[in-house]
VEXZASE-540462 format. One record per residue (C-alpha): residue in one letter; x, y, z. Coordinates in Angstrom, 2 decimals. Layout:
<aa=A&X=X&Y=Y&Z=Z>
...
***
This chain:
<aa=M&X=0.00&Y=0.00&Z=0.00>
<aa=L&X=2.96&Y=2.34&Z=0.64>
<aa=Y&X=3.79&Y=2.63&Z=-3.05>
<aa=Q&X=0.12&Y=2.77&Z=-4.03>
<aa=L&X=-0.28&Y=5.84&Z=-1.87>
<aa=S&X=2.80&Y=7.31&Z=-3.54>
<aa=Y&X=1.00&Y=7.34&Z=-6.85>
<aa=L&X=-2.35&Y=8.78&Z=-5.76>
<aa=T&X=-1.19&Y=12.16&Z=-6.98>
<aa=A&X=-0.06&Y=10.93&Z=-10.41>
<aa=R&X=0.38&Y=13.52&Z=-13.13>
<aa=R&X=-2.26&Y=14.57&Z=-15.62>
<aa=E&X=-2.28&Y=12.98&Z=-19.04>
<aa=P&X=0.22&Y=14.62&Z=-21.41>
<aa=E&X=-1.19&Y=17.11&Z=-23.90>
<aa=G&X=-2.53&Y=15.41&Z=-27.01>
<aa=Y&X=-3.06&Y=12.08&Z=-25.27>
<aa=H&X=-6.42&Y=10.35&Z=-25.81>
<aa=S&X=-7.49&Y=7.31&Z=-23.84>
<aa=P&X=-8.23&Y=4.27&Z=-25.99>
<aa=V&X=-11.19&Y=3.38&Z=-23.77>
<aa=G&X=-14.24&Y=2.78&Z=-25.95>
<aa=A&X=-12.32&Y=1.81&Z=-29.07>
<aa=A&X=-13.45&Y=-1.53&Z=-30.37>
<aa=P&X=-10.61&Y=-4.04&Z=-30.30>
<aa=R&X=-9.93&Y=-5.87&Z=-33.52>
<aa=S&X=-8.89&Y=-9.00&Z=-31.69>
<aa=G&X=-7.91&Y=-10.32&Z=-28.28>
<aa=S&X=-4.22&Y=-9.78&Z=-29.04>
<aa=A&X=-4.88&Y=-6.18&Z=-30.09>
<aa=K&X=-6.76&Y=-5.58&Z=-26.85>
<aa=R&X=-3.90&Y=-7.02&Z=-24.79>
<aa=E&X=-1.36&Y=-4.91&Z=-26.68>
<aa=R&X=-3.41&Y=-1.77&Z=-26.07>
<aa=A&X=-3.62&Y=-2.62&Z=-22.35>
<aa=R&X=0.15&Y=-3.17&Z=-22.24>
<aa=R&X=0.84&Y=0.21&Z=-23.84>
<aa=E&X=-1.56&Y=1.97&Z=-21.49>
<aa=S&X=0.17&Y=0.34&Z=-18.52>
<aa=A&X=3.56&Y=1.49&Z=-19.86>
<aa=R&X=2.24&Y=5.04&Z=-20.24>
<aa=R&X=0.95&Y=5.04&Z=-16.66>
<aa=M&X=4.30&Y=3.83&Z=-15.34>
<aa=A&X=6.11&Y=6.53&Z=-17.35>
<aa=R&X=3.88&Y=9.20&Z=-15.81>
<aa=M&X=4.46&Y=7.86&Z=-12.29>
<aa=G&X=8.22&Y=8.11&Z=-12.73>
<aa=R&X=10.88&Y=7.32&Z=-10.19>
<aa=V&X=9.89&Y=7.64&Z=-6.54>
<aa=I&X=12.24&Y=8.12&Z=-3.58>
<aa=H&X=10.99&Y=7.40&Z=-0.05>
<aa=I&X=12.26&Y=9.07&Z=3.13>
<aa=R&X=11.92&Y=7.64&Z=6.62>
<aa=I&X=13.09&Y=9.23&Z=9.87>
<aa=H&X=13.35&Y=7.18&Z=13.07>
<aa=G&X=14.19&Y=8.04&Z=16.65>
<aa=L&X=13.55&Y=11.78&Z=16.54>
<aa=A&X=12.89&Y=13.34&Z=19.94>
<aa=A&X=9.40&Y=14.80&Z=20.26>
<aa=T&X=10.88&Y=18.23&Z=21.01>
<aa=Q&X=12.78&Y=18.21&Z=17.70>
<aa=H&X=9.91&Y=17.44&Z=15.32>
<aa=E&X=9.05&Y=21.06&Z=14.60>
<aa=A&X=12.68&Y=22.10&Z=14.07>
<aa=L&X=13.42&Y=19.19&Z=11.73>
<aa=L&X=10.32&Y=19.76&Z=9.60>
<aa=A&X=11.05&Y=23.48&Z=9.39>
<aa=R&X=14.65&Y=22.82&Z=8.32>
<aa=F&X=13.51&Y=20.29&Z=5.73>
<aa=E&X=11.00&Y=22.71&Z=4.21>
<aa=A&X=13.53&Y=25.55&Z=4.22>
<aa=L&X=16.15&Y=23.49&Z=2.36>
<aa=A&X=13.59&Y=22.15&Z=-0.11>
<aa=A&X=12.50&Y=25.72&Z=-0.89>
<aa=T&X=16.02&Y=26.84&Z=-1.83>
<aa=R&X=15.89&Y=25.25&Z=-5.29>
<aa=E&X=13.53&Y=24.54&Z=-8.17>
<aa=W&X=12.50&Y=20.90&Z=-8.49>
<aa=R&X=11.87&Y=19.46&Z=-11.91>
<aa=G&X=9.65&Y=16.85&Z=-10.27>
<aa=D&X=7.62&Y=17.24&Z=-7.08>
<aa=Q&X=8.84&Y=19.36&Z=-4.18>
<aa=P&X=9.76&Y=17.10&Z=-1.24>
<aa=W&X=7.53&Y=16.91&Z=1.82>
<aa=L&X=7.37&Y=15.05&Z=5.12>
<aa=A&X=4.45&Y=13.82&Z=7.21>
<aa=D&X=4.31&Y=12.84&Z=10.87>
<aa=R&X=1.70&Y=11.94&Z=13.45>
<aa=Q&X=0.65&Y=15.59&Z=13.67>
<aa=S&X=-0.14&Y=15.94&Z=9.95>
<aa=T&X=-3.70&Y=17.13&Z=9.31>
<aa=D&X=-3.74&Y=16.62&Z=5.53>
<aa=L&X=-5.70&Y=13.41&Z=4.84>
<aa=F&X=-3.31&Y=12.00&Z=2.22>
<aa=R&X=-0.21&Y=12.70&Z=4.32>
<aa=S&X=-1.85&Y=11.28&Z=7.42>
<aa=L&X=-2.80&Y=8.06&Z=5.62>
<aa=F&X=0.65&Y=7.82&Z=4.06>
<aa=F&X=2.37&Y=8.21&Z=7.43>
<aa=D&X=0.15&Y=5.59&Z=9.08>
<aa=D&X=0.94&Y=3.10&Z=6.32>
<aa=A&X=4.67&Y=3.92&Z=6.42>
<aa=R&X=4.66&Y=3.50&Z=10.21>
<aa=R&X=3.14&Y=0.02&Z=9.97>
<aa=A&X=5.59&Y=-0.97&Z=7.22>
<aa=A&X=8.57&Y=0.32&Z=9.22>
<aa=T&X=7.46&Y=-1.66&Z=12.28>
<aa=R&X=7.48&Y=-4.84&Z=10.20>
<aa=E&X=10.65&Y=-4.19&Z=8.23>
<aa=R&X=12.99&Y=-2.35&Z=10.65>
<aa=P&X=11.75&Y=-2.81&Z=14.22>
<aa=E&X=15.28&Y=-2.30&Z=15.57>
<aa=L&X=15.16&Y=1.38&Z=14.55>
<aa=G&X=12.28&Y=2.15&Z=16.88>
<aa=P&X=9.13&Y=4.14&Z=16.12>
<aa=L&X=8.86&Y=6.04&Z=12.85>
<aa=S&X=9.05&Y=9.81&Z=13.44>
<aa=A&X=8.36&Y=11.16&Z=9.94>
<aa=A&X=8.09&Y=9.92&Z=6.37>
<aa=G&X=7.56&Y=11.24&Z=2.86>
<aa=F&X=8.33&Y=10.62&Z=-0.76>
<aa=V&X=9.41&Y=12.51&Z=-3.86>
<aa=R&X=8.48&Y=11.71&Z=-7.45>
<aa=L&X=11.28&Y=12.67&Z=-9.83>
<aa=N&X=10.97&Y=13.87&Z=-13.40>
<aa=R&X=14.13&Y=12.56&Z=-15.09>
<aa=D&X=16.49&Y=14.86&Z=-13.19>
<aa=E&X=19.35&Y=13.24&Z=-11.31>
<aa=T&X=20.21&Y=16.52&Z=-9.57>
<aa=D&X=16.81&Y=16.34&Z=-7.82>
<aa=A&X=17.81&Y=12.98&Z=-6.36>
<aa=L&X=21.20&Y=14.32&Z=-5.27>
<aa=A&X=19.68&Y=17.42&Z=-3.70>
<aa=L&X=17.33&Y=15.26&Z=-1.65>
<aa=L&X=20.24&Y=13.09&Z=-0.55>
<aa=F&X=22.19&Y=16.08&Z=0.75>
<aa=I&X=19.12&Y=17.57&Z=2.43>
<aa=V&X=18.70&Y=14.29&Z=4.30>
<aa=R&X=22.38&Y=14.34&Z=5.27>
<aa=D&X=21.98&Y=17.88&Z=6.64>
<aa=L&X=19.04&Y=16.76&Z=8.80>
<aa=S&X=20.98&Y=13.73&Z=10.00>
<aa=E&X=23.89&Y=15.89&Z=11.14>
<aa=R&X=21.69&Y=18.42&Z=12.93>
<aa=H&X=19.34&Y=16.00&Z=14.70>
<aa=D&X=19.96&Y=12.83&Z=16.67>
<aa=A&X=17.83&Y=10.63&Z=14.41>
<aa=H&X=18.24&Y=7.72&Z=12.01>
<aa=L&X=17.39&Y=8.67&Z=8.42>
<aa=L&X=16.72&Y=6.29&Z=5.56>
<aa=L&X=16.40&Y=7.11&Z=1.89>
<aa=V&X=15.00&Y=4.36&Z=-0.33>
<aa=D&X=15.47&Y=4.84&Z=-4.08>
<aa=P&X=14.77&Y=1.41&Z=-5.65>
<aa=D&X=14.97&Y=2.68&Z=-9.25>
<aa=N&X=18.35&Y=4.37&Z=-8.88>
<aa=P&X=20.65&Y=3.11&Z=-11.66>
<aa=I&X=23.49&Y=2.92&Z=-9.09>
<aa=A&X=22.91&Y=-0.11&Z=-6.86>
<aa=K&X=24.75&Y=1.26&Z=-3.83>
<aa=L&X=22.54&Y=4.38&Z=-3.82>
<aa=R&X=19.24&Y=2.49&Z=-3.74>
<aa=H&X=19.23&Y=2.29&Z=0.05>
<aa=I&X=21.02&Y=4.91&Z=2.15>
<aa=E&X=21.07&Y=4.97&Z=5.95>
<aa=L&X=22.54&Y=7.88&Z=7.87>
<aa=A&X=23.13&Y=8.47&Z=11.57>
<aa=R&X=24.74&Y=11.78&Z=12.59>
<aa=G&X=25.48&Y=12.34&Z=8.90>
<aa=L&X=27.49&Y=9.13&Z=8.45>
<aa=L&X=26.85&Y=5.76&Z=6.83>
<aa=P&X=26.40&Y=2.68&Z=9.07>
<aa=D&X=30.11&Y=1.82&Z=8.77>
<aa=G&X=31.11&Y=5.34&Z=9.82>
<aa=A&X=32.14&Y=6.44&Z=6.33>
<aa=P&X=31.03&Y=9.79&Z=4.89>
<aa=L&X=28.23&Y=9.90&Z=2.34>
<aa=E&X=30.72&Y=10.89&Z=-0.36>
<aa=A&X=32.28&Y=7.42&Z=-0.10>
<aa=V&X=29.36&Y=5.87&Z=-2.02>
<aa=L&X=28.80&Y=8.63&Z=-4.56>
<aa=V&X=29.89&Y=8.10&Z=-8.13>
<aa=A&X=33.04&Y=9.88&Z=-9.27>
<aa=R&X=31.65&Y=10.94&Z=-12.64>
<aa=P&X=30.06&Y=14.31&Z=-13.48>
<aa=I&X=26.29&Y=14.76&Z=-13.23>
<aa=Y&X=24.57&Y=16.64&Z=-16.05>
<aa=K&X=21.66&Y=19.03&Z=-15.54>
<aa=R&X=20.09&Y=19.76&Z=-18.93>
<aa=L&X=18.39&Y=23.14&Z=-19.26>
<aa=P&X=17.11&Y=25.19&Z=-22.21>
<aa=G&X=20.19&Y=26.42&Z=-24.05>
<aa=A&X=22.78&Y=24.88&Z=-21.73>
<aa=V&X=24.00&Y=21.85&Z=-19.83>
<aa=I&X=25.35&Y=22.34&Z=-16.32>
<aa=E&X=28.06&Y=19.84&Z=-15.41>
<aa=M&X=28.28&Y=19.07&Z=-11.69>
<aa=Y&X=31.55&Y=17.48&Z=-10.53>
<aa=P&X=31.54&Y=15.61&Z=-7.19>
<aa=P&X=34.47&Y=15.76&Z=-4.75>
<aa=R&X=35.80&Y=12.37&Z=-5.87>
<aa=A&X=35.80&Y=13.20&Z=-9.60>
<aa=L&X=39.58&Y=13.32&Z=-9.68>
<aa=G&X=39.76&Y=12.15&Z=-13.28>
<aa=S&X=38.86&Y=15.66&Z=-14.40>
<aa=A&X=40.47&Y=18.98&Z=-13.62>
<aa=F&X=37.01&Y=20.30&Z=-12.81>
<aa=G&X=36.62&Y=17.75&Z=-10.02>
<aa=T&X=39.99&Y=18.27&Z=-8.33>
<aa=V&X=39.51&Y=18.64&Z=-4.59>
<aa=E&X=40.66&Y=22.00&Z=-3.29>
<aa=G&X=43.26&Y=22.06&Z=-0.53>
<aa=T&X=40.89&Y=23.88&Z=1.81>
<aa=D&X=38.27&Y=21.13&Z=1.54>
<aa=A&X=39.41&Y=18.97&Z=4.46>
<aa=R&X=36.18&Y=16.96&Z=4.51>
<aa=R&X=36.14&Y=16.52&Z=0.72>
<aa=R&X=32.64&Y=17.88&Z=0.27>
<aa=A&X=33.31&Y=20.63&Z=-2.26>
<aa=W&X=31.52&Y=20.35&Z=-5.62>
<aa=S&X=32.65&Y=22.01&Z=-8.84>
<aa=F&X=30.50&Y=22.95&Z=-11.79>
<aa=L&X=30.86&Y=24.05&Z=-15.39>
<aa=V&X=28.24&Y=26.17&Z=-17.16>
<aa=H&X=28.70&Y=28.06&Z=-20.45>
<aa=G&X=32.46&Y=27.52&Z=-20.17>
<aa=M&X=32.61&Y=29.05&Z=-16.68>
<aa=R&X=33.90&Y=26.92&Z=-13.84>
<aa=A&X=33.63&Y=27.47&Z=-10.06>
<aa=S&X=33.40&Y=25.52&Z=-6.81>
<aa=A&X=31.33&Y=25.67&Z=-3.64>
<aa=P&X=31.57&Y=23.98&Z=-0.22>
<aa=D&X=28.74&Y=21.51&Z=-0.95>
<aa=F&X=26.35&Y=20.32&Z=-3.64>
<aa=L&X=23.42&Y=22.57&Z=-2.78>
<aa=E&X=25.55&Y=25.73&Z=-2.84>
<aa=A&X=27.34&Y=24.69&Z=-6.03>
<aa=E&X=24.06&Y=24.02&Z=-7.83>
<aa=A&X=22.56&Y=27.30&Z=-6.62>
<aa=E&X=25.57&Y=29.27&Z=-7.88>
<aa=A&X=25.53&Y=27.44&Z=-11.22>
<aa=M&X=21.83&Y=28.29&Z=-11.63>
<aa=R&X=22.50&Y=31.96&Z=-10.81>
<aa=I&X=25.15&Y=32.10&Z=-13.54>
<aa=Y&X=22.87&Y=30.28&Z=-15.98>
<aa=R&X=19.94&Y=32.66&Z=-15.34>
<aa=G&X=22.19&Y=35.71&Z=-15.54>
<aa=L&X=23.58&Y=34.72&Z=-18.90>
<aa=R&X=20.10&Y=33.87&Z=-20.19>
<aa=F&X=18.92&Y=37.34&Z=-19.14>
<aa=L&X=21.80&Y=39.02&Z=-20.99>
<aa=S&X=21.40&Y=37.00&Z=-24.19>
***
């Protein structure tokens, strides 16, 4: 039921799409083929979904964590849905039902983590930077609050990123999050440009070379319209790249 709830807010039909309902099938095989194509279209509209679960959060920290999450989510434009979280205090019917279902699932699947404090999901729209932004938002929350955070991304093309657990900002083995990130650049395609985001471990490229001042190896570099710069973390680097992109678009 958890994933069924995720799709209750599925997107509208794309412009120009017409449902085949009512068309007389020529044969049983034609009817099955039409049903298969309709199912494929529905799955394409649903897209990739990432689930967030937060365990062990003190009752006094709920408000602060939710406020921090919303503030970070509001700092960027999301090509898919904007992230959200629900907890036991949620008054919205959908979020309340989603949290209740997530709480029951968490009790079955990970009882050792204790009660579920908050949960949510994000539906992506073919933008890998959305997935990365969510990952670093979750890491920020994990560092600021004494809670156990899980991010479940079953459709991630990178197997080691399909299930991330963080406690105090670190992976279960004590390694930093950057230890499991890919070392290749991430491309953000925009009208008239492609922003190239280089993670700290992208040492194969001059644009990914770690700066000497980056003791924790968290600095990201980016390249947009031939201009290269770095920032202390992914969210800041992406924000600066977008400012340059918008500025050049305004001047052109």
